[in-house]
Structures are given as structure tokens and as C-alpha cells.
N, C-alpha and C positions, 0 to 999 in steps of 0.2 A: 191873376199867373205866381200863385202861392208857390210851388215847389218851382216857378224861378227864383222868387225872393227868401226862398231856402235858401236855397243851391248858393247866394251870394257870396264869393268870396273864392267858392271852391274850383276846382280845377274841370267838375264835370259842369261850369256855369253854361258855360257855352251850347253842351249836348242837350242838359238842361232846357237850356230855353228855348231853342230851335225847336225840342220834340214837343213845346205847347202851344210855339207860334202855328206849329203846320196842324198840331187837331183841333185849332182854332177853325168853326165854320169860316169860311171864306167869304162870306157876305158882313163880316163884321168888318172887313178890311177894305181900305177907297181901292179896288183895286179896279172901278168902274173910272174911276175919278184920273185915276193913272194911265189910263190907255196912251199907248202913242202910236200905235198900227193900225186896228184894230177897233175894232168898234159896238161891241159887246167880251165883256172879261165872264170867262170860266172862270171856276177858283181851284175847280177841283182836282187836287191834285195839280196843287201847286206849293213851290218846297219855296225854304227861307236859309237863308247865309246871314251869318251874326257878324258884320263888317267891325263896329267898338264898342267896347261896355265903359263910362264911365258913374263912378259915384258920386250922387251928389246931394250930400246929408244923408239927410230918410231918403233916398229916391236914388233908382240906378236907370240911369238912360241905356239906353243899346239903339243901334244904329242897323238897321236889317235891311238884308234884300232879297226882293222876290219876285222870284221869275214865277207863271202865269200862261196862260194862254188866253190870245186874244182871237173872235173869229172877227173877220171882213163881212158885214152883209153883203149879200149877194145874192140872185139866183144859182149862183155855180155849175153852169150848162156846159156838155158840150163847149159849145162856138162859143164859151165868156175866154176874154183874155187873162184874165187871173182865175185860174180854175184851182189855186190852196183859196183855200179860206180860213185858214189856222194861222196866228204867227205866235210864235214867243212875245212875251213881253217882259219889262224890270221896272220892278218901282223899287222906291228908296224908302222904306221906317222906318219913327223914331217908336221906341217903348216904352215909354214913362211909369216904371213899376214903383209903386210904393214898399219902402220893404218889409214896416212893421205889418201892412194889408195881403199887397198884393194886388192893391186895387191897379187898375192896368189903365193908362191913355192911349193913344195910338196917334202921331202925329205929324201932316205930311212932312218929305223936310226941304 
């Protein structure tokens, strides 16, 4: 997340961080592990909301909410009592960004 590291301290930091997170491959995020209702995470089109940012020495810690879709596996047949098979999922993650290199670790909350 080199763009976010470079933008740290500026008014654009939140916007830059959000754009960088949303451009990540969803397979890099622990979406499957954070499912609350569904059984399979669908990361395409996920969105991020920056909740809090703290600077800690040489790193930036950003708490971020991720909204994505989960699928409830089943037949989804006409007589299935739960025909809705997609649900909105939510998780919070902490992105620890090294200011100098932009190297990033993603931690669960």
C-alpha cells in the first residue's frame, strides 16, 4: 500500500487508502473466515469504509470495515423456504502499513 503510506498525514489519506483496499484481490482478505450468515464469501464488488487511523512510530494502523456478499449454499429451488441465497456480510480488519516501504499486514479485529 505504497500510495497510502505516501499519503499519510494528508487530507487525501482516507480516500487513497479506501481506493487501494478496494483495488485488492478479494482473495487476499479474510472474508471467508469472517462470514456471519452465509457459507461462501463472494468478494467481488466489496466496499471499504475507513473507521479509524492511528500512527505508531514507523507504521500506520487503519481499522477498516469491509462490506461484501455471502452466499447461503443450498438448492434455492422454488419450494425452498429460504429462496434468498445472498446476504450482506460485514467484517472489520486492521491494516498495518509500514510507512517507509508500504508493506502491509492485514489483521482481524
